[in-house]
C-alpha positions as CSV (number, residue, x, y, z in Angstrom):
1,M,-12.1,-23.4,1.9
2,I,-11.7,-19.6,-0.3
3,S,-12.0,-21.7,-3.4
4,M,-15.2,-22.3,-3.2
5,I,-16.6,-19.2,-2.0
6,I,-15.0,-17.2,-4.7
7,E,-16.5,-19.8,-7.3
8,A,-19.6,-19.2,-5.5
9,A,-18.9,-15.2,-5.5
10,E,-18.3,-15.7,-9.7
11,N,-21.3,-18.1,-10.1
12,F,-23.1,-15.0,-8.1
13,L,-21.8,-11.8,-10.5
14,L,-21.9,-14.0,-13.5
15,N,-25.8,-15.5,-13.5
16,Q,-27.4,-12.9,-11.2
17,I,-26.0,-9.8,-12.0
18,E,-24.5,-10.4,-15.3
19,L,-20.8,-9.3,-14.7
20,T,-18.1,-11.2,-15.4
21,S,-14.9,-11.2,-13.0
22,K,-11.3,-11.5,-12.8
23,K,-9.8,-13.1,-9.3
24,S,-6.4,-12.0,-7.9
25,N,-5.1,-12.8,-4.5
26,S,-3.8,-9.8,-3.3
27,L,-5.4,-6.8,-2.0
28,N,-4.2,-3.1,-3.9
29,S,-5.0,0.5,-3.4
30,Q,-8.2,-0.3,-6.1
31,S,-9.3,-3.2,-3.3
32,Q,-8.4,-1.1,-0.5
33,M,-11.4,1.6,-1.1
34,R,-13.9,1.8,1.0
35,T,-16.0,-1.5,1.1
36,L,-19.8,-2.0,2.6
37,I,-18.5,-5.2,4.6
38,A,-20.5,-8.1,5.7
39,S,-19.3,-10.9,8.1
40,M,-20.6,-14.6,8.5
41,D,-19.2,-16.9,11.1
42,I,-18.8,-20.8,9.5
43,E,-17.9,-24.0,11.6
44,M,-16.0,-26.1,9.9
45,D,-16.8,-29.9,10.3
46,N,-13.9,-30.6,12.5
47,G,-15.2,-27.7,15.2
48,D,-12.5,-25.2,13.4
49,T,-14.8,-21.7,13.7
50,K,-14.2,-19.0,10.1
51,T,-15.3,-15.9,9.6
52,V,-15.8,-14.8,6.3
53,Y,-16.0,-11.2,5.2
54,L,-17.0,-10.3,1.7
55,G,-16.5,-6.4,0.7
56,F,-18.9,-4.8,-1.8
57,E,-17.8,-1.7,-3.2
58,E,-20.7,1.0,-3.4
59,T,-21.1,1.1,-7.0
60,L,-21.5,-3.1,-7.1
61,V,-24.3,-3.1,-4.3
62,K,-26.1,-0.5,-5.9
63,E,-25.9,-2.4,-9.6
64,I,-27.1,-5.6,-7.5
65,I,-30.2,-3.5,-6.0
66,S,-31.0,-2.2,-9.8
67,V,-31.0,-5.6,-10.9
68,Y,-33.2,-7.3,-7.7
69,L,-35.2,-4.0,-6.6
70,M,-35.3,-1.8,-9.7
71,Q,-33.8,1.2,-7.9
72,K,-31.3,3.7,-8.8
73,N,-30.9,5.6,-5.7
74,P,-31.5,3.2,-2.6
75,D,-30.9,4.6,1.0
76,A,-28.0,3.2,3.2
77,E,-30.8,0.6,5.2
78,T,-31.3,-0.5,1.5
79,M,-27.7,-1.0,0.7
80,Q,-27.0,-3.1,4.0
81,D,-29.5,-5.6,3.4
82,M,-28.6,-6.1,0.3
83,V,-24.8,-7.0,1.3
84,L,-26.7,-9.4,3.9
85,E,-28.4,-10.8,1.8
86,S,-25.8,-11.0,-1.5
87,T,-23.5,-12.4,1.6
88,N,-26.1,-15.0,2.5
89,M,-26.5,-15.8,-1.6
90,I,-22.8,-16.4,-1.5
91,V,-21.4,-18.3,1.5
92,G,-24.6,-20.1,1.0
93,S,-23.9,-21.3,-2.2
94,A,-20.5,-21.9,-1.5
95,K,-22.2,-24.4,1.0
96,V,-23.7,-26.3,-1.5
97,L,-20.2,-26.6,-4.0
98,A,-18.9,-28.1,-0.8
99,E,-21.4,-30.5,0.2
100,E,-21.3,-31.9,-3.7
101,A,-17.9,-32.0,-3.7
102,D,-17.6,-33.6,-0.3
103,T,-15.0,-30.8,0.8
104,D,-14.6,-28.5,3.7
105,N,-18.2,-29.3,4.9
106,F,-19.2,-26.2,7.3
107,S,-22.6,-24.7,8.8
108,I,-23.3,-20.7,9.1
109,T,-24.1,-18.2,10.8
110,T,-26.4,-15.3,9.9
111,P,-24.6,-12.5,8.1
112,K,-23.9,-9.4,10.2
113,F,-23.2,-6.1,8.6
114,K,-19.7,-4.9,10.0
115,D,-19.1,-1.4,8.3
116,M,-18.3,0.9,5.3
117,E,-14.4,1.1,5.6
118,E,-11.1,-0.5,4.1
119,F,-11.3,-3.8,3.3
120,I,-8.0,-4.5,4.8
121,D,-9.1,-3.5,8.3
122,C,-10.2,-6.7,8.5
123,N,-6.7,-8.7,9.2
124,C,-7.9,-11.8,7.3
125,N,-5.4,-15.0,7.0
126,E,-6.8,-15.4,3.1
127,T,-7.6,-12.6,0.4
128,S,-9.0,-12.7,-2.6
129,V,-10.5,-10.1,-5.2
130,L,-13.3,-10.2,-8.1
131,S,-13.1,-7.1,-10.4
132,T,-15.5,-6.5,-12.5
133,P,-15.5,-4.3,-15.2
134,K,-16.7,-1.5,-13.0
135,D,-16.1,-2.2,-9.4
136,S,-15.0,-4.8,-7.2
137,L,-16.0,-7.8,-4.5
138,V,-13.4,-8.2,-2.1
139,I,-13.4,-11.5,-0.5
140,G,-11.6,-12.7,3.1
141,I,-11.2,-15.1,5.2
142,K,-10.0,-15.1,9.0
143,A,-9.2,-18.1,11.5
């Protein structure tokens, strides 16, 4: 499951924002920086429900907004909206990847903005960090 979300996030960063990323499976002091966190529930075909959390460092959100909206100093509401939209694009893309691979099929809900906090507070079962030259995206799944 997390591998599809990682692949979708890597594709998003590279193809939409033009940022290369390096994957790490551990949360360290860098990934525990304050991030804007959105969550989305997914229901697996077997009936299990999981929650996906994406934690975007503030500088990454501003970069995404710069690319999509051409704004340099977005307000808090715009930042929250972009975190939600980016979460929807990444997890939606992961859903398509899973369907194409015929593995881990799932349905998704509307993303919710959680907070701006250290990602460690999500208590996820699986985590991964995609680090770009400037900032990070933390991915977590809670069963």
